[in-house]
LUMNURO-427230 format. One line per field, with one value per residue: residue in one letter; x negated, y negated, z negated of N, C-alpha, C in turn. Coordinates in nm, 2 decimals. Atoms other than C-alpha are relative to their C-alpha. Example, Ala and Ser with C-alpha at 12.3 -4.5 7.8 and 13.67 -1.06 7.14 Angstrom:
<atoms>
aa: A; S
n.u: -0.09; 0.09
n.v: 0.12; 0.11
n.w: 0.00; 0.00
ca.u: -1.23; -1.37
ca.v: 0.45; 0.11
ca.w: -0.78; -0.71
c.u: -0.09; 0.08
c.v: -0.12; -0.11
c.w: 0.00; -0.08
</atoms>
This chain:
<atoms>
aa: M; A; S; V; N; R; M; V; L; P; S; L; S; R; K; R; L; D; L; S; R; A; T; K; W; Q; L; G; L; I; A; W; R; F; Y; I; T; K; N; A; L; D; S
n.u: 0.08; -0.08; -0.07; 0.09; 0.03; -0.12; -0.01; 0.12; 0.04; -0.11; -0.08; 0.03; -0.12; -0.09; 0.05; 0.00; 0.14; 0.03; 0.12; 0.10; 0.05; 0.03; 0.14; 0.06; -0.05; -0.14; 0.01; 0.06; -0.11; -0.09; 0.07; -0.01; -0.13; -0.03; 0.08; -0.07; -0.12; 0.03; 0.05; -0.11; -0.09; 0.07; 0.00
n.v: -0.07; -0.09; 0.08; 0.05; -0.11; -0.02; 0.10; 0.00; -0.13; -0.06; -0.11; -0.12; -0.09; 0.04; -0.05; -0.15; -0.04; -0.14; 0.01; -0.09; 0.07; 0.13; 0.04; 0.03; 0.13; -0.02; -0.07; 0.09; 0.09; -0.08; -0.02; 0.14; 0.02; -0.10; 0.05; 0.12; -0.04; -0.08; 0.09; 0.09; -0.08; -0.03; 0.12
n.w: -0.10; -0.09; -0.09; -0.10; -0.09; -0.07; -0.11; -0.08; -0.06; -0.07; 0.06; -0.08; 0.00; -0.11; -0.13; 0.00; -0.01; 0.03; 0.08; -0.07; -0.12; 0.04; -0.01; 0.13; 0.04; 0.05; 0.12; 0.10; 0.04; 0.08; 0.13; 0.07; 0.04; 0.11; 0.11; 0.06; 0.06; 0.12; 0.11; 0.03; 0.08; 0.12; 0.09
ca.u: -0.02; 0.24; 0.44; 0.14; 0.06; 0.42; 0.41; 0.06; 0.01; 0.21; 0.48; 0.37; 0.69; 0.90; 0.68; 0.73; 0.36; 0.26; -0.01; -0.18; -0.24; -0.32; -0.65; -0.90; -0.78; -0.42; -0.52; -0.72; -0.41; -0.19; -0.45; -0.46; -0.09; -0.07; -0.34; -0.16; 0.17; 0.03; -0.15; 0.16; 0.37; 0.11; 0.12
ca.v: -0.78; -0.54; -0.82; -0.96; -0.61; -0.58; -0.90; -0.86; -0.49; -0.30; -0.05; 0.29; 0.47; 0.26; 0.38; 0.74; 0.80; 1.17; 1.21; 1.49; 1.25; 0.94; 0.75; 0.69; 0.33; 0.44; 0.69; 0.43; 0.20; 0.47; 0.54; 0.16; 0.14; 0.45; 0.30; -0.03; 0.14; 0.38; 0.10; -0.12; 0.16; 0.23; -0.13
ca.w: -0.12; 0.01; 0.16; 0.34; 0.48; 0.59; 0.79; 0.93; 1.00; 1.26; 1.16; 1.27; 1.16; 1.40; 1.68; 1.58; 1.54; 1.55; 1.28; 1.48; 1.77; 1.56; 1.62; 1.35; 1.33; 1.28; 1.02; 0.83; 0.84; 0.70; 0.42; 0.34; 0.32; 0.10; -0.13; -0.17; -0.23; -0.49; -0.68; -0.67; -0.82; -1.09; -1.22
c.u: 0.08; 0.08; -0.08; -0.03; 0.12; 0.01; -0.11; -0.02; 0.12; 0.07; -0.02; 0.12; 0.11; -0.04; 0.00; -0.13; -0.01; -0.14; -0.11; -0.07; -0.05; -0.15; -0.05; 0.05; 0.14; 0.00; -0.05; 0.11; 0.10; -0.06; 0.01; 0.13; 0.04; -0.07; 0.07; 0.13; -0.02; -0.04; 0.12; 0.10; -0.06; 0.00; 0.13
c.v: 0.08; -0.08; -0.06; 0.12; 0.02; -0.10; 0.01; 0.13; 0.06; 0.12; 0.12; 0.10; -0.04; 0.05; 0.15; 0.06; 0.15; 0.00; 0.09; -0.07; -0.14; -0.03; -0.02; -0.13; 0.01; 0.08; -0.08; -0.10; 0.07; 0.02; -0.13; -0.02; 0.09; -0.05; -0.12; 0.04; 0.07; -0.09; -0.10; 0.07; 0.03; -0.12; -0.02
c.w: 0.09; 0.10; 0.11; 0.10; 0.09; 0.12; 0.10; 0.08; 0.08; -0.07; 0.09; 0.00; 0.10; 0.13; 0.01; 0.02; -0.04; -0.07; 0.06; 0.12; -0.04; 0.02; -0.13; -0.06; -0.06; -0.13; -0.12; -0.04; -0.09; -0.14; -0.08; -0.05; -0.12; -0.13; -0.07; -0.07; -0.13; -0.11; -0.04; -0.10; -0.14; -0.10; -0.08
</atoms>
């Protein structure tokens, strides 16, 4: 799942995204990546 996310979804860290100016879509994407990473580490 993480490899699919990496290929499909844009990298926001490469764009130097400022979290205080992120749109709701970008915040949702960050939350989704955090959720996937957290669950992958728990397994």
